[in-house]
C-alpha positions, 0 to 999 in steps of 0.5 A: 499500501502507499506510504504518502502521508499528508501531515498537517500543522496549525501552531501555536503562532496562529500564522496559518497552516501548514500542510505536506505531502510526503513519501514515508517509504522509508527516512529521510522522507520526500516531500511531494508537496507543501503548502502555506494558507494563512487563517482568516482574520475573523477564524485566528481571533476567534482561536486565540480567545478561546485560549480563555474563558468566554461566553457560551464557549463549547458552541464557538468552539465547535463552531471554529474547529468546524472552520479551522478544519475548511481550512486543513480541506483547503490545504489538502486539495492544495497539496494534491493539486500540485503534486498531481496525486489522486486521494485515494494514493494518500494513506492519511492525513494527519491533523492535530488542531489546534491547540487552545488548553494546555494542561497535562497533569494539573487539577485532578492528577491527569489533566487535559489538552484541547484542540480543536479540530474536527476529523470527522468533517475533514474525513468527509470533505477529502475522502481520506482517513484521518489520523487525530486526537495525538495528543490525549494517550499520552496524557492520560498515561502520564504524559505531557501530551507533548513535544511530540516531533522529537522522535520524528526529529530522530529520524532524520536529523541525528546522527552517529556517536554525534549528539544533535539539537533542534529547536523548532522555534514557532510559537513556543519554542521546544528542545529535542536533544538526539543523543549520539548514543541513540537516546533521544529528550524532549520538552518545551522551553518556554516562548517562541515568536509568540510574545513578540508576534504578539507586541509586534501587531499590536504596536506595528500592525504587523502580523511580526517582525519581519527577520527580527529587523525591529528588535535590532534596533531596539536595545534590551532592558536589563531589568525588564528579562530579569523579570521575564525569566523570572518563572518557576516553569524555567527551573523546572525538569525535563519532562515538561511543556509550556503553553498560550496558558502561561505565556500570554498577553495576560502573563506578559501585560502583568510583568510589564506593569513595574515597569512603567512606560518602557520605549516598545521597541526595546520591549521587542528586544527584551523578547527577542533576547529572552526567548533566545535565553532561554532558548540556549540555556536549554542547550547548555544544559544538555549539552556535553560540548559545543555542537550543532543545533537545528533550527525549524519553525517560523523562528529560523527566518529570524535573523536577530533571534538567529544572530542572538543564538549565536552569540549566545552559543560560542562554539556552536554551527547554529543553522536553518534545518533547510540547511539539513535538507528540510525547510523548517515550515516542513518541519512540523507538518512533516511530523505530523505526517510521520505520527499517523504513518504509526498510527495506522501502523499501531506503532508506539510514537511517544517515549518516556524520556520525552513526555514522561509517560508511563510508556510508548504508546499509540498515540492518535483516533484513526477516521477511517473514508 
């Protein structure tokens, strides 16, 4: 049977939907096609609003899930048209959904993670099997349910006898530590692009700070940086995960309240340093010697943050995943194609050293065509 899979990714940054059609008959995989579609302003605003409590949440969440799936279906159609691939040749779609709450192990000891999605509708719209609900089994087994990509990163980027670090700079940043001895550790570092994007939108009306050019013009406020770093999460050992439940605009406003009127450009510079320094600190905690840091996600295009990572990690080679065979905006979508493949074949995709679950589990639920 075909080993063509589609992976769809709409991440914490809410900058759109990335989709890949991937040939997973062997690793490293072959990307057959890639598309990136924006989320409409109304849908983006609603998804962001649903990260916090509000009126009539169940109704709004259901409709937002339907709307998101329609963008997913457009991405699938574009991938098939671009590659000339019939839908019948695609084994399954890995559709992660949009995370709006992520609280593993909290409240009752199990907690929950919630992604808006409607995989049944996606199956109806595409005529292709859909694998969804990729996090909840790991949470049920005592894990964090995140990050899910480190095992995929290992299949694509690991090298024998050499430690490799893979940093995904999405809305939230996460790190995969791929040991040359075959060991794998992964966890969320903290904010990636989300706070920088929020501040840029608020003060420049642009969706993000292209190449980090605005942040590069500002000066880092050391006292604000220290306040941003004063969060218990950073001292927690791995496995750990986080999201907008903690690092959100309200949290940032609370931190800024004690600092009066800082120049907006200096706040942006400090937020960029915050992202770079938390990520660099995570790498240092696991680095035996200087090595290679491969960066993927939208943050790989932020030249200022990439340069700060190089400055904070002397001796390290800090490169985009493009230099290692997979474009930055394709990596996480490809990971969800791989996760779909693992589910279809009944293979475990989690790892205790990454999420803290009691053991490896088959992740995801299958919605057949």
